[in-house]
C-alpha positions as CSV (number, residue, x, y, z in Angstrom):
1,M,169.1,6.8,-64.3
2,N,170.1,8.8,-61.3
3,E,168.6,12.3,-60.1
4,N,171.3,14.4,-61.9
5,E,170.8,12.7,-65.4
6,I,167.2,12.9,-65.0
7,A,167.5,16.5,-64.2
8,K,169.8,17.2,-67.2
9,Q,167.2,15.4,-69.5
10,I,164.5,18.1,-68.4
11,L,166.5,21.1,-67.9
12,D,168.6,21.2,-71.1
13,P,165.7,21.2,-73.2
14,A,163.9,23.8,-71.1
15,F,166.7,26.2,-71.2
16,V,166.9,25.7,-75.1
17,I,163.1,26.3,-75.5
18,H,163.2,29.5,-73.1
19,T,166.1,30.5,-75.2
20,K,164.2,30.3,-78.5
21,L,161.0,31.4,-77.4
22,G,162.4,34.3,-75.3
23,P,160.7,35.7,-72.4
24,G,157.1,37.1,-72.2
25,V,155.3,33.8,-73.6
26,F,152.5,32.2,-71.7
27,E,153.6,29.5,-69.4
28,S,151.3,27.2,-71.0
29,V,153.1,27.5,-74.3
30,Y,156.4,26.5,-72.4
31,Q,154.7,23.6,-70.9
32,V,153.2,22.4,-74.2
33,V,156.5,22.6,-76.2
34,L,158.4,21.1,-73.1
35,A,156.1,18.1,-72.9
36,H,156.6,17.6,-76.7
37,E,160.5,17.6,-76.4
38,L,160.5,15.4,-73.5
39,R,158.1,12.9,-75.1
40,E,160.6,13.0,-78.1
41,K,163.3,12.0,-75.8
42,G,161.3,8.9,-74.8
43,L,160.4,10.3,-71.5
44,M,157.1,9.9,-70.0
45,V,155.2,13.2,-69.4
46,E,152.1,14.1,-67.6
47,R,151.0,17.8,-67.6
48,C,148.8,19.2,-64.6
49,E,145.6,20.6,-65.3
50,S,145.0,24.2,-63.9
51,L,142.3,24.7,-61.2
52,C,140.0,27.6,-60.7
53,A,139.9,29.3,-57.2
54,L,136.8,30.9,-56.1
């Protein structure tokens, strides 16, 4: 799979999710839903944990 195919596998569901959920939802919600959708497509997903800055 080349870079364009990988990008399409990620961006297409991201646009669908944003369209369905709409703007104003917490970023973490988008991340969870996108990770789920990508795993359903058979892609390996690793989410970043947030860091606290003092």
